[in-house]
C-alpha positions as CSV (number, residue, x, y, z in Angstrom):
1,X,57.1,118.4,58.2
2,X,57.3,115.9,61.0
3,X,57.4,112.3,59.7
4,X,54.5,110.3,61.2
5,X,54.0,106.5,61.1
6,X,50.7,104.8,61.2
7,X,50.7,101.1,62.1
8,X,48.4,99.1,59.8
9,X,49.0,95.5,60.9
10,X,51.2,93.3,63.1
11,X,51.8,89.5,62.8
12,X,54.2,86.8,63.7
13,X,56.1,85.1,60.8
14,X,57.0,81.6,61.7
15,X,59.5,79.2,60.0
16,X,58.1,77.5,56.9
17,X,59.2,74.1,58.3
18,X,59.4,73.3,62.0
19,X,62.8,73.1,63.7
20,X,63.8,69.5,64.3
21,X,63.9,68.4,68.0
22,X,67.7,68.0,68.1
23,X,68.1,71.6,67.1
24,X,65.7,73.1,69.6
25,X,68.5,74.3,72.0
26,X,71.1,76.6,70.6
27,X,73.8,77.6,73.1
28,X,74.9,81.2,73.2
29,X,78.7,81.8,73.1
30,X,80.9,83.6,75.6
31,X,81.3,86.4,73.1
32,X,77.5,86.7,72.9
33,X,77.4,87.0,76.7
34,X,79.8,89.9,76.8
35,X,78.2,91.8,73.9
36,X,76.0,94.9,74.7
37,X,72.2,94.3,75.0
38,X,71.0,96.1,71.9
39,X,69.6,95.4,68.4
40,X,71.6,95.9,65.2
41,X,69.5,98.0,62.8
42,X,69.4,99.0,59.1
43,X,66.7,100.6,56.9
44,X,66.6,99.7,53.2
45,X,64.8,102.2,51.0
46,X,63.4,101.2,47.6
47,X,62.1,103.6,45.0
48,X,58.6,102.8,43.5
49,X,58.3,101.0,40.2
50,X,55.4,100.7,37.8
51,X,54.4,97.3,39.2
52,X,54.9,98.2,42.9
53,X,52.0,97.0,45.0
54,X,52.3,97.3,48.8
55,X,50.2,94.2,49.5
56,X,52.2,92.0,47.1
57,X,55.5,93.3,48.5
58,X,54.3,92.5,52.0
59,X,53.3,88.9,51.0
60,X,56.5,88.4,49.1
61,X,58.6,89.5,52.1
62,X,56.6,87.4,54.6
63,X,56.7,84.3,52.5
64,X,60.4,84.5,51.8
65,X,61.1,85.4,55.5
66,X,59.4,82.2,56.6
67,X,61.8,80.2,54.5
68,X,64.8,82.1,55.8
69,X,63.7,81.4,59.4
70,X,63.7,77.7,58.6
71,X,67.4,77.9,57.9
72,X,68.2,80.6,60.5
73,X,66.0,78.9,63.1
74,X,67.5,80.6,66.2
75,X,66.1,83.9,65.0
76,X,62.6,82.6,65.4
77,X,63.3,81.3,68.9
78,X,63.3,82.9,72.2
79,X,66.5,83.8,74.2
80,X,66.9,82.5,77.7
81,X,69.2,85.0,79.2
82,X,69.3,83.2,82.6
83,X,70.9,80.1,81.1
84,X,72.4,81.7,78.0
85,X,70.7,79.6,75.3
86,X,68.1,80.1,72.6
87,X,65.0,78.0,72.8
88,X,64.4,77.4,69.0
89,X,60.6,77.0,69.6
90,X,59.5,78.6,66.2
91,X,57.8,81.4,68.1
92,X,58.4,83.6,65.1
93,X,59.5,87.1,64.2
94,X,57.2,90.2,64.4
95,X,56.4,91.8,61.0
96,X,54.8,95.2,61.2
97,X,53.3,97.1,58.3
98,X,53.0,100.9,58.4
99,X,52.0,103.9,56.3
100,X,54.2,107.0,56.2
101,X,52.8,110.5,55.7
102,X,55.5,111.7,53.3
103,X,57.4,110.7,50.2
104,X,60.5,108.6,50.0
105,X,62.5,111.5,48.8
106,X,61.7,113.4,52.1
107,X,63.6,110.8,54.0
108,X,66.3,109.2,51.8
109,X,69.7,110.7,52.5
110,X,68.7,112.5,55.7
111,X,71.6,113.7,57.8
112,X,69.7,113.0,60.9
113,X,69.9,109.2,61.7
114,X,67.4,109.6,64.5
115,X,64.7,110.1,61.8
116,X,65.3,106.5,60.7
117,X,64.6,105.0,64.1
118,X,60.9,105.6,63.4
119,X,61.1,102.9,60.7
120,X,62.3,100.2,63.0
121,X,60.2,97.5,64.8
122,X,62.0,98.0,68.2
123,X,63.6,100.5,70.4
124,X,67.3,99.6,70.0
125,X,68.1,99.3,73.7
126,X,64.9,97.5,74.8
127,X,66.2,94.1,74.0
128,X,63.8,91.3,74.7
129,X,63.7,87.5,74.1
130,X,62.7,88.2,70.5
131,X,65.9,88.3,68.3
132,X,64.6,89.8,65.1
133,X,61.9,92.1,63.8
134,X,60.8,93.7,60.5
135,X,58.9,96.8,59.8
136,X,57.6,97.5,56.2
137,X,57.0,101.2,55.8
138,X,55.0,102.3,52.7
139,X,55.4,105.9,51.6
140,X,52.9,108.2,49.9
141,X,54.8,107.9,46.6
142,X,54.6,104.1,46.7
143,X,58.2,103.6,47.7
144,X,59.1,101.4,50.7
145,X,61.5,101.4,53.6
146,X,62.2,98.0,55.1
147,X,63.5,98.4,58.7
148,X,65.2,95.4,60.1
149,X,66.6,94.6,63.6
150,X,68.6,91.6,64.7
151,X,69.7,91.2,68.2
152,X,73.4,92.0,68.7
153,X,73.3,89.6,71.6
154,X,73.4,86.7,69.2
155,X,75.0,88.1,66.0
156,X,77.3,90.8,64.8
157,X,77.1,93.2,61.8
158,X,78.3,90.6,59.3
159,X,75.8,88.1,60.7
160,X,73.1,90.7,60.1
161,X,74.0,91.1,56.4
162,X,74.3,87.4,56.0
163,X,70.7,87.0,57.1
164,X,69.3,90.0,55.1
165,X,71.2,89.2,51.9
166,X,70.2,85.5,52.2
167,X,66.6,86.5,52.6
168,X,66.8,88.9,49.6
169,X,68.5,86.2,47.5
170,X,65.8,83.7,48.3
171,X,63.2,86.4,47.4
172,X,64.9,86.4,43.9
173,X,64.6,82.7,43.6
174,X,68.1,81.7,44.7
175,X,67.2,79.0,47.1
176,X,70.8,77.8,47.6
177,X,71.8,81.2,49.0
178,X,70.5,80.2,52.5
179,X,73.4,78.9,54.5
180,X,73.1,78.8,58.3
181,X,76.2,78.1,60.4
182,X,75.7,78.1,64.2
183,X,78.9,76.9,66.0
184,X,79.9,79.8,68.1
185,X,78.5,78.3,71.3
186,X,80.8,75.3,70.8
187,X,83.9,77.4,69.8
188,X,83.4,79.9,72.7
189,X,81.5,78.0,75.4
190,X,79.5,80.3,77.7
191,X,80.6,80.9,81.2
192,X,78.7,80.4,84.4
193,X,80.7,83.1,86.2
194,X,78.9,86.3,87.1
195,X,79.2,88.9,84.3
196,X,79.6,92.6,84.5
197,X,76.8,94.9,83.4
198,X,77.0,94.7,79.6
199,X,74.7,97.8,79.3
200,X,77.4,100.1,80.7
201,X,78.2,101.5,77.3
202,X,74.6,102.4,76.4
203,X,74.1,106.2,76.3
204,X,70.8,107.7,75.2
205,X,71.7,111.4,75.7
206,X,73.7,111.7,72.5
207,X,73.3,113.4,69.2
208,X,73.7,111.5,65.9
209,X,74.4,113.0,62.5
210,X,75.6,111.7,59.1
211,X,78.4,113.4,57.3
212,X,79.6,112.6,53.8
213,X,83.3,112.4,52.7
214,X,83.7,112.0,49.0
215,X,86.2,109.9,47.2
216,X,88.6,112.7,46.4
217,X,88.7,113.9,50.0
218,X,89.3,110.4,51.2
219,X,92.3,110.0,48.9
220,X,93.6,113.5,50.0
221,X,93.4,112.4,53.7
222,X,95.0,109.1,52.8
223,X,97.8,110.7,50.9
224,X,98.4,113.1,53.8
225,X,98.8,110.2,56.2
226,X,101.0,108.2,53.8
227,X,103.4,111.1,53.5
228,X,103.9,111.4,57.3
229,X,107.0,110.2,59.1
230,X,104.9,107.7,61.0
231,X,104.7,105.6,57.8
232,X,108.4,105.3,57.1
233,X,109.1,101.7,56.1
234,X,105.4,100.8,56.5
235,X,102.7,99.9,54.0
236,X,100.4,102.8,52.8
237,X,97.5,103.4,55.2
238,X,94.1,102.2,54.0
239,X,91.1,104.4,53.5
240,X,89.6,103.2,56.9
241,X,92.9,103.6,58.8
242,X,93.4,107.1,57.5
243,X,89.8,108.2,58.1
244,X,89.6,106.8,61.6
245,X,92.9,108.5,62.6
246,X,91.7,111.8,61.1
247,X,88.3,111.5,62.9
248,X,90.0,110.6,66.2
249,X,92.0,113.8,65.9
250,X,88.8,115.8,65.4
251,X,87.2,113.9,68.3
252,X,90.0,114.9,70.6
253,X,89.7,118.5,69.5
254,X,86.0,118.4,70.3
255,X,86.5,117.1,73.8
256,X,89.7,119.0,74.6
257,X,88.1,121.8,76.6
258,X,86.8,119.2,79.1
259,X,90.0,117.2,79.3
260,X,92.9,119.7,79.1
261,X,94.9,121.3,81.9
262,X,95.1,125.0,82.7
263,X,97.5,125.6,79.8
264,X,95.1,124.0,77.3
265,X,97.2,120.8,76.9
266,X,95.4,117.5,76.7
267,X,96.6,115.7,79.8
268,X,96.9,111.9,80.0
269,X,96.5,111.5,83.8
270,X,96.7,108.3,85.7
271,X,93.1,108.6,86.6
272,X,92.0,108.8,82.9
273,X,92.7,106.3,80.2
274,X,92.1,107.3,76.5
275,X,91.0,104.3,74.4
276,X,90.6,104.0,70.7
277,X,88.5,101.0,69.9
278,X,88.1,99.2,66.6
279,X,85.8,96.2,65.9
280,X,87.7,93.4,64.2
281,X,86.2,90.4,62.4
282,X,87.8,87.2,63.8
283,X,86.3,84.6,61.4
284,X,89.4,84.2,59.3
285,X,91.7,84.6,62.4
286,X,90.4,81.4,64.1
287,X,92.3,78.1,63.7
288,X,90.7,76.5,61.8
289,X,88.8,79.6,60.3
290,X,85.0,79.6,60.1
291,X,83.2,80.8,57.0
292,X,82.4,84.4,56.5
293,X,78.7,83.5,56.6
294,X,79.1,82.0,60.1
295,X,76.4,83.4,62.4
296,X,77.3,84.8,65.8
297,X,79.4,87.5,67.5
298,X,82.6,86.7,65.7
299,X,84.3,90.0,66.5
300,X,86.6,91.5,69.1
301,X,87.5,95.1,69.8
302,X,91.0,96.4,70.0
303,X,91.8,98.8,72.7
304,X,94.7,101.1,71.7
305,X,95.9,103.6,74.3
306,X,97.3,106.6,72.5
307,X,100.5,108.1,73.8
308,X,100.8,111.7,74.9
309,X,102.6,112.4,71.6
310,X,99.6,111.1,69.6
311,X,97.1,113.1,71.8
312,X,99.1,116.3,71.2
313,X,99.2,115.7,67.4
314,X,96.1,117.3,65.7
315,X,96.4,114.6,63.0
316,X,97.2,111.7,65.2
317,X,99.5,110.3,62.5
318,X,101.2,107.7,64.7
319,X,97.8,106.3,65.8
320,X,97.6,104.2,62.6
321,X,100.7,102.0,63.2
322,X,99.7,101.8,66.8
323,X,96.3,100.5,66.0
324,X,97.8,98.1,63.5
325,X,99.9,96.6,66.3
326,X,96.9,96.1,68.5
327,X,94.9,94.5,65.7
328,X,97.8,92.1,64.9
329,X,97.6,90.9,68.5
330,X,94.2,89.4,67.7
331,X,95.8,86.1,66.6
332,X,95.2,82.4,67.2
333,X,97.0,82.6,70.6
334,X,94.8,85.5,71.7
335,X,91.6,83.8,70.5
336,X,92.5,80.6,72.4
337,X,92.8,82.6,75.5
338,X,89.3,83.9,75.0
339,X,88.1,80.3,74.6
340,X,89.5,79.7,78.0
341,X,87.5,82.7,79.2
342,X,88.3,83.0,82.9
343,X,91.3,85.4,82.7
344,X,89.8,87.2,79.8
345,X,86.5,87.9,81.7
346,X,88.4,89.2,84.7
347,X,90.2,91.8,82.4
348,X,86.8,92.8,80.9
349,X,85.3,93.2,84.3
350,X,88.0,95.7,85.3
351,X,87.6,97.6,82.1
352,X,83.8,97.8,82.5
353,X,84.2,99.0,86.1
354,X,86.5,101.8,84.9
355,X,84.1,102.7,82.2
356,X,81.2,102.9,84.6
357,X,83.3,105.1,87.0
358,X,84.1,107.5,84.2
359,X,87.8,107.0,84.2
360,X,87.9,105.9,80.5
361,X,87.5,108.3,77.6
362,X,86.9,105.9,74.8
363,X,86.2,106.6,71.1
364,X,85.0,103.6,69.0
365,X,85.1,103.0,65.3
366,X,83.0,100.5,63.4
367,X,83.7,100.1,59.7
368,X,81.0,98.6,57.5
369,X,83.0,99.5,54.4
370,X,83.4,96.6,51.9
371,X,80.5,94.8,53.5
372,X,77.6,93.7,51.2
373,X,75.2,96.4,52.3
374,X,73.6,97.1,48.9
375,X,73.1,93.5,47.9
376,X,69.6,93.3,49.4
377,X,67.6,92.9,46.1
378,X,64.4,91.1,47.1
379,X,63.3,90.9,43.4
380,X,62.6,94.6,42.6
381,X,66.1,95.9,42.4
382,X,68.8,97.0,44.8
383,X,68.0,99.7,47.4
384,X,68.2,103.3,46.5
385,X,69.7,104.0,49.9
386,X,70.6,102.1,53.0
387,X,70.6,104.1,56.2
388,X,71.9,103.4,59.6
389,X,69.6,104.7,62.4
390,X,71.0,106.5,65.4
391,X,72.7,104.0,67.7
392,X,72.5,104.0,71.5
393,X,76.2,104.9,72.1
394,X,78.3,108.0,72.5
395,X,81.8,108.7,71.0
396,X,81.0,106.3,68.2
397,X,81.9,106.7,64.5
398,X,80.4,104.3,62.0
399,X,81.8,104.2,58.5
400,X,79.6,103.1,55.6
401,X,80.4,103.0,51.9
402,X,78.3,105.1,49.6
403,X,76.3,103.2,47.1
404,X,78.8,104.0,44.3
405,X,81.6,102.6,46.4
406,X,83.5,105.9,46.1
407,X,82.7,108.1,49.1
408,X,81.9,107.2,52.7
409,X,79.1,108.1,55.0
410,X,80.3,108.9,58.6
411,X,77.7,108.4,61.3
412,X,78.8,110.4,64.3
413,X,77.4,109.9,67.8
414,X,78.5,112.4,70.4
415,X,77.3,114.3,73.4
416,X,75.5,117.5,72.3
417,X,78.3,119.9,73.3
418,X,80.9,117.8,71.6
419,X,78.9,117.6,68.4
420,X,78.6,121.4,68.4
421,X,82.4,121.7,68.5
422,X,82.8,119.2,65.7
423,X,80.3,121.1,63.6
424,X,82.5,124.2,64.0
425,X,85.8,122.4,63.3
426,X,87.2,123.9,60.1
427,X,89.7,121.0,59.6
428,X,86.8,118.5,59.8
429,X,84.6,120.6,57.5
430,X,87.4,120.9,54.9
431,X,86.8,117.2,54.1
432,X,83.3,116.3,55.5
433,X,79.9,117.9,54.7
434,X,76.4,117.6,56.0
435,X,74.2,116.3,53.2
436,X,72.0,118.9,51.6
437,X,69.2,119.6,50.8
438,X,68.0,117.9,53.9
439,X,64.8,117.8,56.0
440,X,64.6,119.6,59.3
441,X,65.0,117.4,62.4
442,X,62.0,117.0,64.6
C-alpha cells in the first residue's frame, strides 16, 4: 500500500518572547558558508498510548517550540545568503499537521529511507531562508511521527540534536535544558571572497537503503580488523573505524567494474583521486574548546587518499590507521588556519572543481553513533524508532546506533547500479541484512 499524506493545517510558530534588538543580526561563519545547501532531517516515531490525543500533542509541541525559539532565536529568523547573516526577525518556523493513511507499524523500521521523506516539511535540497520546519504526522492507529528539518547551512548534526533534545526536555518541564550558544561567526568570520558552488555534491539520482548490522557481527568485524598486521603496536580499532573500513572495501567492490583496468585491477590513475571522507566534530579540538551544545557547523571532514595497496585489499585493513592520521591533523594549528580562511578556501575551491569535473571518486562516512538520538522524550516517552530519511548525496554511508545501543543501522546512498552490486555482495551480506518484514517501496 502506498503511503499517502493529507495536510490538515499549516501555521508559523513564533518565539514566545521577542528577540532583543542587539541580537537581531547573527553572523554566519566561514564554515557555514562552505557547507552544502541542504536541510538536516530526522523523523521521530512514537507509539500511541491510552491518553494520546492528536490535538493535545500538537498544542504541546507548538507551545514548547515557541519557548525553544526564544532561546534558539536564529532558527526563527531569515537567512540573508547575500551578506551571510541571519536576520533574527522572529518570522517563525512552519509547523505542518498531517494525517497518514496507514498504521505506525507499516512505516517503523522500513529499509527504504525515501519513504520517510514524505514525513518532512521540506524537500531537503530546496533550501530557503527558513532554517527550521516541523511536520506532525498522525497515523490511523493514533501514533505520531514528528519530522524535523534544520538547515545544515547554519548547524551540523550535533546542533540538530541539541535543539531537538532541548525542545523535548522543555516539553517535559525541564526549563533549564535550553542553552543557546551562538559564537561560530566570531570564531570563524565569514569571507567576502567569492565561493565555489557548494551544491556540487548534491545528487538526486541515487538509491537509499537501510541495512542492519547486529552487535555480534560488529564485534566480529572489529576483531577481524584488530588481528590484522595493520594494527601492530596500535590501539584496537573502534566499532566505527572497523565498520567504515569494512564498508569502504564493499564500496570499492561495487564500483570496481567502472574503475578498473583491462585486467580487473582497480587503478589509481593521476586523473582520478580516491577520497575517503569522515566528518569530525571540532568543538573539543578548538583552543579554547566550545561546549558540546554550541550551535553551528563545528565540524570538518578529513580527506584520506587510500594507497594502491589499500585499494587492492578487499578488507582495506590499512585504511583505519591512515584515517586516524588524517583525523589527528585536525588540531589547533589546523583550525587556526581555517580561521584565517584565505588559503583554506583556495584549497577547497580546487577540490570542488575536481569534484565537479568527475576526477574525484569520494566515499563519505557520517557517524551518528553515541549521539543522543533517542533522548527526544517530549513528555510521552522516548521514540519507538528514529529514522533518517534519504539524503541528497551519493557514495554516502550514515551509521546510526540501534535503540538498544547494540547494533547499528547503516544508511547507504549509492547510484542504482552500484547498489545492485552491493546487494549481491556475499561478504557484505555475511554481516549486514535488509530489515524484514518490510513494506514494499513505492
